[in-house]
C-alpha positions, 0 to 999 in steps of 0.5 A, a space after each residue: 740278368 744278361 739274358 733279360 738284357 739281351 731280350 730287351 735289346 731285341 725287343 727294342 730293335 723290333 719296335 724300332 724296326 716296326 716303327 721305321 717300316 710304318 713311317 716309311 709306308 704311310 709317308 708322314 713327311 711331305 704333302 699328299 698329291 691332290 685327289 680327284 674331286 667327288 661328283 656333285 649330288 645326284 637327283 632322285 629321278 629318273 628312278 627305276 620303273 617300267 622303262 627299258 632305258 637308263 640301263 646297260 650291262 657288261 662282263 668281267 673275266 680274269 686269270 684265263 691262263 691259256 696254256 700250251 702244256 696244260 688243260 686244253 679245256 681252258 681254251 675250248 671253254 673260253 671260245 665257247 664263252 666268247 661265242 655262246 655266252 656273249 651272244 646270249 648276254 649281249 654285254 656293252 663291254 667285256 673287261 678281261 683283267 689279266 693273266 690272259 696266258 699262263 707263260 709257264 714251262 711244262 714242269 711249272 717251275 720256269 717261266 717264259 712267254 710262249 707266242 703260241 699261247 698268245 696266238 691261241 688267245 687272239 685266234 679265239 677273239 678273231 674266230 668268234 668275232 667277239 671284238 665286233 659284238 662288244 667292246 673287249 678291253 684286255 689288260 696284262 697280268 703278272 703272267 703276261 709280263 713274265 720274263 720280258 726285258 722291256 716293253 719294246 722287246 719282241 717277247 712283249 706279245 701283249 702289244 701284238 695279240 691283245 685287243 688293246 694293242 698298247 701298254 700302260 693304263 688307259 681310259 675308255 668312255 662308254 657313251 649312252 643317251 643317259 650319260 657317260 661311264 668311265 672305265 679306267 684300266 690300271 696297269 701295275 705290271 713290273 717293267 722289266 718283268 722278272 721271271 716267277 716268282 718275283 713279280 707277284 706284286 704290282 709296282 706303280 712309280 711316280 710317273 705311273 701315279 701321275 698318269 693315273 691321277 690325270 685319268 681320274 680327273 678326266 673321268 670326273 664328269 662321267 656318271 660313274 667311273 669303274 677302275 679295273 686291273 689285274 692286281 688287288 690293291 693289297 698287292 700293288 706297291 705305290 708311293 704316297 698317297 697310295 693307289 686307293 686314294 687316286 681311285 677314290 672317286 671310282 664306284 668300284 675297282 674290279 680285279 683278279 689275281 688271287 684265284 679265290 686263294 685256291 678255293 679257300 675264299 670264294 668271295 673276296 669283296 670289300 670296301 676301301 675307307 674312301 668308299 670304293 668297292 674292291 671286287 676280286 673275281 674268281 679265276 677262269 683257270 680252274 674255276 671258270 668264274 666270270 662276272 656280270 655287272 650293270 648300271 640301272 639308273 646309275 645304281 651299280 649291281 653285279 653277280 659272280 657266276 660260274 661258266 655253263 650255269 644257266 639261267 644268269 640272274 641279276 637283280 638291279 633294283 632294289 640293289 644289295 645294301 652291302 654294296 651300296 654307297 651314298 657317296 657314289 650312287 643315287 640311292 634315293 632312287 630306290 625309294 622313288 622307284 615303281 618297279 622291281 627290275 631283274 636281268 635274266 638270261 638263258 640258253 632257252 626262253 625265260 618262262 617265269 620270274 618269281 619275286 619274293 620279299 621276306 618269304 612273301 610271294 609278290 608275283 610274277 615279273 613281266 618281260 619288258 624287253 631283251 633280258 629285262 623283267 619288271 614287277 610293280 611294287 611300293 618301296 615305302 612298304 619296306 622303308 624300315 629295317 632290312 629285307 630279303 628279296 629272292 628271285 626265282 627264274 625258270 626257262 623252257 628247258 626246265 633249268 632254274 636259278 634262285 638268287 637273293 640279297 638283303 636290301 634296305 631303304 634306310 640310310 643308317 643301315 650298313 652291313 659289314 664285309 667278311 673280316 677275313 676278305 677285308 684283311 686280305 684286300 685292304 692289308 698292305 701285304 708287302 709291308 707285312 712281309 717287311 715287318 715279318 722279315 725283320 722280326 724273323 731276322 731278330 729272332 735269329 739274332 736272339 738265338 745267337 745272343 742266347 747261345 752267346 755265339 759271336 759269328 752268324 749268318 745274315 741276309 745282307 748281301 745279294 741272294 743271287 746274281 742271274 738272268 732276271 729277264 731274258 738276256 738281262 743279268 741282275 742282282 736279287 736282294 731282300 729289298 728288291 731286284 736290280 736289273 738292266 738299270 732298273 730297280 724293282 721294289 721288293 715284295 715277294 722277296 721279303 716273303 722268300 726271305 721269311 721262308 728261308 729264315 724260318 725253314 732253314 737259317 734259323 733251324 740250322 742256327 738252332 741245330 748248330 747251337 744245340 750241337 755245341 751244347 752237346 759238345 760242351 756237356 762232354 759228348 761227341 757225335 757217337 757218344 751222344 747217340 749212345 746215351 740211349 735218348 733216341 726219342 729226343 735225339 733222333 728227331 732233331 737230326 731227322 728234322 734237320 735232314 728234312 730241312 736240308 733236303 728242302 734247301 737242296 730243292 730250293 737250289 734246284 728251283 733256282 736253277 730251273 727258274 733263273 739259270 745256271 749262273 744264278 745257281 752258282 752265284 747264290 750265297 743264300 741258296 747254293 753257297 749255304 747248302 754247300 757250307 752247311 755240311 762243313 759247319 756241322 762237321 766242324 761243330 762235332 769235330 771241334 777240339 774240346 780245348 777250344 770250348 773250355 771257357 764256355 764249358 766252365 761258364 756253362 757248368 757254373 750257370 747250371 750249378 747256380 
């Protein structure tokens, strides 16, 4: 009965903790901030046809990670991108969405800003004259903010070597004869910028949210607004009503940061509940990914590409039904269009652009001007259900590229994004980490209650005190970091806490309780080994030894990332590592008389 009562208490505490976190996250109290008003309905014309107007295109590149220590090919290929690719594609603008530099030490454990990496980045921009060929908009990523005490610090090389030369979010308007298009940057890098790994999450405070709301209002008269930033919205901590609500008038949010999860998720695209597309582009660092996007008669389309692969092909009309949104785009223009439209680029001249729909050959698209190819069609022949359009492009050097997507002219047809990609991009991972952290602590508590042990280890105090940013001492807790008069809300801290609990604290607690159980059964360390149950006993000790080695390595990692002070003043890492052998020795050498009461209760329980 006592055990059942204890489990009920733990379950109740878990439910209460979960409810509290959910209430805090969704901020049920208080009135929400005003949202930008949606744009007025668009006209069905002008529709995509034979003209070369009403279209422009741009590029996005992210997570370049120029490094002074590793992979010099990143810089060489990036220079080729800024010269060869830009010269062929002729984009109206380029969005460089963060992590321009790597900012890691040679052993990959520490983090600091290396001016030579920034000089390499700026030298490539100047050498290729890319800022004269196109509008280059670059923003900071979390690596670009590693170990920066303040925005005014001389270590903040972004101000000196970026194309934009200033911190914070901004609004750029691309003006054309057929309308204005707003590009709003989202800077969520922490200030001050702690060392790795504690700035994986972006942070927006009330002041930044108000600034972004003003930028969103400024863009309300534009044909479209595109937001671009480094962090995915799922890795940005923001107060109510949340960053997705502020950007709800945007057609799309273009970002990076997650590096396709090491290749496990090469496509990370989804749609917010408010209608805005969120499109993470793969990294340049390892995968040499980049993106082309276009507005053709106010219809937004894009393609994710691999550097060095030609031809580059983008079908702009009809656009993919998966990425269509009637709230932001005049989709009726597809039905009124007279021509299929394709953008095609290559190192050599394009020789043929073949178009098929549902496997049926429609003909060869005709070169209109620049990279634009068109083919006359009757969209009303495809007014029902979904259809697959395929375009095959060949150039004079024999290179070929085939692209396809599904389109539909019916308003009531919608395709679903990959559920896993939507989970990754739409879930508030900080909230999930908080809930899991609380649940893990409660699991540890339940183990202690089960073994009726009164004293236990908690993660209540500071985890360590050390140099959070260059020259600035701070304290790291589970809920966040205090440094130089600033509080950085916890995100990765909860994940680190979960790992600490799951891979050391809880196993250590279980191991100590198991050792006490052996003592209560009348064994000491030698006698329990002599029983001969090696297959049951030895693995327990070996597992604890491996976890203890992991704990020692975590102390080494802490020393390499946050310095000697953090190493010596870390209750979570160093102190616990030193205390563990003492606790184990105490359990196995404890005087048997002190276990008398519990031994009697145990024997009584086993005999009942």
